[in-house]
Structures are given as C-alpha cells and as structure tokens.
C-alpha positions as CSV (number, residue, x, y, z in Angstrom):
1,M,15.1,-4.7,8.9
2,L,11.8,-6.6,9.0
3,A,13.4,-9.7,10.5
4,K,15.3,-7.6,13.1
5,R,12.0,-6.1,14.1
6,K,10.2,-9.4,14.0
7,M,7.6,-7.9,11.7
8,Q,5.9,-9.4,8.6
9,S,5.6,-7.6,5.3
10,K,1.8,-7.5,5.7
11,E,2.0,-5.8,9.0
12,L,4.4,-3.2,7.6
13,A,2.2,-2.5,4.6
14,E,-0.8,-2.0,6.9
15,Q,1.1,0.5,9.1
16,L,2.4,2.3,6.0
17,G,-1.0,2.4,4.4
18,I,0.2,0.7,1.2
19,T,-0.8,-2.6,-0.4
20,P,1.4,-5.7,0.2
21,A,1.9,-5.8,-3.6
22,N,3.4,-2.3,-3.6
23,L,5.6,-3.2,-0.6
24,S,6.8,-6.3,-2.5
25,I,7.8,-4.1,-5.5
26,L,9.9,-2.0,-3.1
27,K,11.4,-5.0,-1.4
28,T,12.4,-6.7,-4.6
29,G,14.1,-3.6,-6.1
30,K,11.7,-3.5,-9.0
31,A,10.4,0.0,-8.1
32,K,11.7,2.9,-10.3
33,G,11.7,5.2,-7.4
34,I,10.3,5.9,-3.9
35,R,8.6,8.9,-2.5
36,F,10.4,10.6,0.4
37,D,7.3,10.5,2.5
38,T,7.1,6.7,2.0
39,L,10.7,6.3,2.9
40,E,10.2,8.4,6.0
41,A,7.2,6.3,7.0
42,I,9.2,3.1,6.5
43,C,12.1,4.5,8.7
44,K,9.6,5.6,11.4
45,V,7.9,2.2,11.6
46,L,11.1,0.2,11.5
47,N,13.0,2.7,13.7
48,C,15.9,2.9,11.2
49,Q,17.8,5.2,8.8
50,P,17.3,5.3,5.0
51,G,20.7,3.7,4.5
52,D,19.5,0.7,6.5
53,V,16.8,-0.1,3.8
54,L,18.3,1.3,0.6
55,E,21.2,0.0,-1.4
56,Y,22.8,1.6,-4.5
57,I,23.5,-0.8,-7.4
58,A,25.1,0.5,-10.5
59,E,23.4,-0.5,-13.7
C-alpha cells in the first residue's frame, strides 16, 4: 500500500505518530499484535481497508 500511495515508511510513521522502528516491526510481521486504533490510523492515512494491509498466516 505504501508503494501504491508513493509514500515512504518514514512519512507514514510520522503521520501515525509512531517510530519508524515500530512501523518496521509491523511491516515485517514480527509484531505480536496491533491495536485497533493503530490499524484504523494506518487505514485512514493509506485510504485502504484492514484486509489490504493484513494477512493471516497459520503457524
């Protein structure tokens, strides 16, 4: 979604009010969870739906 919006991770992190390091953890799938308000903010900034940025992978 970042590439589609021609946005860099640093810019997204700034707009979300989170550190680039925390955004990196989300992007790489290393996060154990995500707060709904963070997910909502990502979707607002990127103008997308949660399914556009989330993927379920069975362990």
